[in-house]
C-alpha positions in Angstrom: 9.7 11.2 -3.3 7.6 8.6 -1.5 3.6 9.7 -1.3 2.0 8.9 2.0 4.9 7.4 3.7 6.9 8.1 6.6 8.9 10.8 4.9 5.2 12.4 4.3 4.4 11.4 8.0 7.4 12.3 9.6 7.4 16.3 7.5 4.0 17.1 9.0 3.7 15.9 12.7 8.0 16.4 12.6 9.1 15.0 16.1 5.9 14.6 17.3 4.8 11.5 16.3 7.3 8.9 16.5 6.3 4.9 15.0 7.1 1.9 16.6 8.6 -0.3 13.7 9.0 -4.3 14.8 11.7 -4.9 12.8 11.8 -8.9 13.0 8.4 -8.6 11.7 8.8 -6.5 9.0 11.7 -8.8 7.4 9.9 -11.7 8.2 7.1 -9.7 6.2 9.4 -8.6 3.4 11.5 -11.5 3.1 7.9 -13.9 2.6 6.3 -11.3 -0.1 9.5 -11.1 -2.2 11.0 -15.2 -1.6 7.0 -16.6 -2.3 6.9 -14.4 -5.8 3.0 -12.4 -3.9 3.8 -8.8 -3.9 3.6 -8.0 -7.6 1.1 -9.7 -7.8 -1.0 -8.4 -5.4 -0.5 -4.5 -6.4 -2.3 -5.9 -9.8 -5.0 -7.3 -7.6 -6.1 -4.0 -6.0 -5.0 -1.9 -9.2 -7.3 -4.4 -11.7 -10.0 -3.9 -8.3 -9.8 -0.2 -8.6 -9.8 0.0 -12.8 -13.4 -2.6 -12.4 -14.5 -0.5 -9.9 -15.1 2.6 -12.1 -15.6 0.8 -15.3 -17.4 -2.3 -15.0 -19.7 -2.1 -11.8 -22.9 -1.1 -12.7 -24.7 0.2 -8.8 -26.6 3.5 -8.7 -24.7 2.8 -5.1 -22.6 5.6 -5.5 -20.6 6.2 -1.9 -20.2 2.3 -1.5 -18.6 2.9 -5.1 -16.6 6.0 -3.7 -15.2 4.3 -0.8 -14.2 1.1 -2.1 -12.6 3.1 -4.7 -10.6 5.1 -1.5 -9.6 2.1 -0.1 -7.9 0.1 -2.6 -6.5 3.5 -3.4 -5.4 4.4 -0.2 -4.0 0.2 0.1 -1.8 1.0 -3.3 -0.6 4.1 -1.9 0.7 2.2 2.1 1.7 -0.7 -0.1 4.3 1.2 -2.9 6.6 2.7 -0.7 6.6 0.0 1.3 7.5 -3.2 -1.7 9.9 -0.2 -3.6 12.3 -0.5 0.6 12.0 -4.2 -0.5 13.0 -4.5 -4.2 16.6 -2.7 -2.8 16.0 -4.7 0.3 19.8 -6.7 0.9 19.1 -9.5 3.6 
Protein backbone atom coordinates (compact mmCIF):
# COMPACT_ATOMS: atom_id res chain seq x y z
CA UNK A 1 0.00 0.00 0.00
CA UNK A 2 1.32 3.44 -0.88
CA UNK A 3 1.13 6.07 1.81
CA UNK A 4 0.16 9.53 0.66
CA UNK A 5 0.10 8.73 -3.02
CA UNK A 6 -2.58 8.67 -5.64
CA UNK A 7 -4.22 5.65 -4.01
CA UNK A 8 -4.86 7.51 -0.76
CA UNK A 9 -6.25 10.58 -2.53
CA UNK A 10 -8.62 8.45 -4.58
CA UNK A 11 -9.69 6.55 -1.48
CA UNK A 12 -10.41 9.73 0.50
CA UNK A 13 -11.83 11.92 -2.24
CA UNK A 14 -13.50 9.23 -4.34
CA UNK A 15 -14.32 10.32 -7.85
CA UNK A 16 -14.49 14.00 -6.87
CA UNK A 17 -10.92 14.87 -7.75
CA UNK A 18 -9.15 13.75 -10.89
CA UNK A 19 -5.57 14.84 -11.33
CA UNK A 20 -4.31 16.05 -14.66
CA UNK A 21 -1.24 13.99 -15.44
CA UNK A 22 1.25 15.09 -18.04
CA UNK A 23 2.43 11.68 -19.24
CA UNK A 24 5.23 13.09 -21.38
CA UNK A 25 6.73 15.10 -18.50
CA UNK A 26 6.34 12.15 -16.14
CA UNK A 27 8.09 9.82 -18.59
CA UNK A 28 10.89 12.34 -19.15
CA UNK A 29 11.46 12.89 -15.41
CA UNK A 30 11.39 9.16 -14.68
CA UNK A 31 13.84 8.46 -17.48
CA UNK A 32 16.24 11.21 -16.39
CA UNK A 33 16.20 10.17 -12.74
CA UNK A 34 16.89 6.55 -13.57
CA UNK A 35 19.53 7.04 -16.27
CA UNK A 36 21.51 9.66 -14.37
CA UNK A 37 21.44 7.59 -11.15
CA UNK A 38 20.21 10.53 -9.05
CA UNK A 39 17.04 8.95 -7.63
CA UNK A 40 18.65 7.02 -4.76
CA UNK A 41 21.12 9.78 -3.76
CA UNK A 42 18.22 12.24 -3.69
CA UNK A 43 16.21 10.01 -1.34
CA UNK A 44 19.28 9.49 0.85
CA UNK A 45 19.91 13.23 1.01
CA UNK A 46 16.34 13.85 2.17
CA UNK A 47 16.62 11.10 4.79
CA UNK A 48 19.99 12.39 6.05
CA UNK A 49 18.68 15.94 6.28
CA UNK A 50 15.67 14.75 8.25
CA UNK A 51 17.91 12.82 10.66
CA UNK A 52 20.34 15.71 11.11
CA UNK A 53 17.48 18.07 11.92
CA UNK A 54 16.63 15.95 14.94
CA UNK A 55 20.06 14.88 16.18
CA UNK A 56 22.61 17.50 15.17
CA UNK A 57 20.89 20.88 15.09
CA UNK A 58 21.21 22.80 18.33
CA UNK A 59 18.77 25.68 18.12
CA UNK A 60 16.01 27.00 20.34
CA UNK A 61 13.72 27.48 17.33
CA UNK A 62 11.56 24.39 17.75
CA UNK A 63 8.90 25.53 15.27
CA UNK A 64 11.50 25.93 12.54
CA UNK A 65 12.98 22.49 13.20
CA UNK A 66 9.56 20.84 13.25
CA UNK A 67 8.54 22.61 10.02
CA UNK A 68 11.72 21.53 8.25
CA UNK A 69 11.36 17.98 9.53
CA UNK A 70 7.75 17.82 8.34
CA UNK A 71 8.77 19.18 4.95
CA UNK A 72 11.41 16.48 4.59
CA UNK A 73 8.90 13.83 5.64
CA UNK A 74 6.30 15.00 3.13
CA UNK A 75 8.87 15.12 0.33
CA UNK A 76 10.09 11.64 1.23
CA UNK A 77 6.56 10.21 1.28
CA UNK A 78 5.68 11.79 -2.05
CA UNK A 79 8.79 10.63 -3.85
CA UNK A 80 8.97 7.09 -2.48
CA UNK A 81 5.85 5.77 -4.28
CA UNK A 82 6.94 7.55 -7.46
CA UNK A 83 10.33 5.83 -7.35
CA UNK A 84 8.71 2.48 -6.56
CA UNK A 85 6.67 2.82 -9.73
CA UNK A 86 9.76 3.96 -11.63
CA UNK A 87 11.84 0.93 -10.76
CA UNK A 88 9.15 -1.37 -12.10
CA UNK A 89 8.73 0.87 -15.15
CA UNK A 90 9.88 -0.42 -18.53
CA UNK A 91 10.15 2.14 -21.35
